[in-house]
C-alpha positions in Angstrom: 5.8 -10.0 20.2 5.2 -6.4 21.1 4.3 -3.9 18.4 3.0 -0.4 18.0 -0.8 -0.4 18.1 -3.2 1.1 15.6 -6.2 0.3 17.8 -5.6 -1.3 21.2 -7.1 -1.5 24.6 -7.9 -4.5 26.7 -5.7 -7.4 25.6 -6.4 -7.0 21.8 -4.5 -4.7 19.5 -4.9 -4.2 15.7 -1.5 -3.4 14.1 -0.2 -3.3 10.5 0.4 -6.7 8.9 4.0 -5.7 8.3 4.6 -5.6 12.1 4.4 -9.4 12.1 7.3 -11.4 10.7 6.3 -13.2 7.4 7.3 -16.6 8.8 4.8 -16.2 11.6 1.9 -15.6 9.1 3.2 -18.3 6.8 3.2 -20.8 9.6 -0.3 -19.8 10.7 -1.7 -20.1 7.2 0.1 -23.4 6.6 -1.5 -25.1 9.6 -3.8 -27.8 8.1 -6.6 -26.9 10.5 -7.0 -23.5 8.8 -8.3 -25.1 5.6 -11.3 -26.7 7.4 -13.4 -23.5 7.2 -11.4 -21.6 4.4 -12.6 -22.9 1.0 -10.2 -20.5 -0.8 -7.2 -21.9 1.1 -5.7 -24.5 -1.2 -2.7 -25.7 0.9 0.4 -24.8 2.8 1.8 -21.3 2.2 5.3 -20.4 1.1 7.1 -17.1 0.7 5.4 -16.4 -2.7 1.9 -16.9 -1.1 2.8 -14.4 1.6 4.1 -11.8 -0.9 0.8 -12.1 -2.9 -1.2 -11.9 0.3 0.6 -8.8 1.6 0.4 -7.1 -1.9 -3.4 -7.7 -2.0 -4.0 -6.5 1.5 -1.7 -3.5 1.1 -3.6 -2.6 -2.1 -6.8 -2.5 -0.2 -5.3 0.0 2.3 -4.1 2.1 -0.6 -7.4 2.0 -2.5 -9.9 2.2 0.4 -7.9 3.6 3.3 -8.9 0.5 5.3 -8.1 -3.2 5.2 -6.8 -6.1 7.3 -4.7 -5.8 10.4 -2.5 -8.3 12.2 -4.3 -9.0 15.5 -2.3 -9.3 18.7 -3.5 -10.7 22.0 -1.4 -9.7 25.0 1.3 -8.7 22.5 1.3 -12.0 20.7 0.1 -12.7 17.1 -3.4 -14.2 17.2 -4.3 -13.9 13.6 -5.3 -11.4 11.0 -8.6 -9.7 10.0 -10.4 -6.5 9.4 -12.5 -4.8 6.8 -12.2 -5.2 3.1 -14.3 -3.4 0.5 -16.3 -5.9 -1.7 -18.0 -3.7 -4.3 -20.0 -1.2 -2.2 -19.9 -3.3 1.0 -17.4 -3.6 3.8 -16.8 -7.3 4.5 -15.4 -8.3 7.9 -13.1 -11.2 7.9 -11.2 -12.9 10.8 -8.6 -15.6 10.5 -7.3 -16.7 13.9 -4.7 -19.2 14.8 -6.3 -22.4 16.2 -5.1 -21.8 19.7 -6.9 -18.4 19.6 -10.3 -19.4 18.2 -11.9 -18.6 21.5 -11.0 -14.9 21.1 -13.2 -14.5 18.0 -16.1 -12.7 19.6 -13.9 -10.4 21.7 -12.0 -9.4 18.6 -15.2 -9.0 16.5 -16.8 -6.8 19.1 -13.7 -4.5 19.1 -13.6 -4.4 15.3 -17.4 -3.6 15.2 -16.8 -0.7 17.6 -14.3 0.6 15.1 -16.8 0.1 12.2 -19.5 2.0 14.2 -17.2 4.9 14.7 -16.3 5.1 10.9 -19.0 7.0 8.9 -17.9 5.1 5.7 -19.3 1.8 7.2 -23.1 1.9 7.5 -23.2 -1.9 7.6 -20.8 -4.8 7.6 -21.1 -8.1 5.8 -19.7 -11.5 6.8 -19.1 -14.3 4.3 -18.9 -17.7 6.0 -18.4 -21.1 4.4 -21.3 -23.5 4.7 -19.1 -25.7 6.9 -19.6 -23.2 9.7 -22.6 -24.4 11.6 -22.3 -22.6 14.9 -23.7 -19.2 13.9 -25.5 -18.2 17.1 -22.9 -15.5 17.9 -23.7 -13.7 14.7 -27.4 -13.7 15.5 -26.7 -12.5 19.0 -24.9 -9.4 17.7 -27.7 -8.7 15.4 -26.5 -10.0 12.0 -29.2 -11.2 9.7 -28.8 -13.9 7.0 -28.9 -12.4 3.5 -28.5 -15.7 1.5 -26.0 -17.9 -0.2 -23.4 -16.3 -2.5 -20.6 -17.3 -4.8 -17.2 -15.8 -4.1 -14.3 -16.7 -6.3 -16.1 -19.9 -7.4 -16.9 -21.1 -3.8 -20.1 -21.1 -1.9 -20.5 -18.9 1.1 -23.3 -17.8 3.5 -23.7 -14.0 3.6 -24.8 -12.1 6.7 -25.3 -8.4 7.3 -25.0 -6.2 10.4 -26.1 -2.6 10.5 -23.5 -0.4 12.2 -25.2 3.0 11.9 
């Protein structure tokens, strides 16, 4: 799938979520492997779940001028992610299709380059479920562990990375 790019270069492009067909995102989020590290994901998605997801993500763009993108790798949908304002903090989230898990660090580095160029984002937070045990990449990019937090009734591990 080719699409206009909001931020591209290399093989990765960040594009509006609406540039990807709803059934592609629904299929991605309905894959049972997604729930392994997504405590807030409660099962397979349908059309109503997608509509709620898009409305919530579009509202972030309207409110904050920034939010989540669809992420393309070589023109193909790899997942979604980006920056979402949580209180006074910008949280970075990344949800990749299982066949694209190996792209996480490349995508994260590109997103962090964006964050470093945006004066609104002096630091980025990452909320990871306790089931995520391979966290060396976060430490290598300079993120530090803040502590455990509760988000929507689920436990997460919070990390912070200075961007300024």
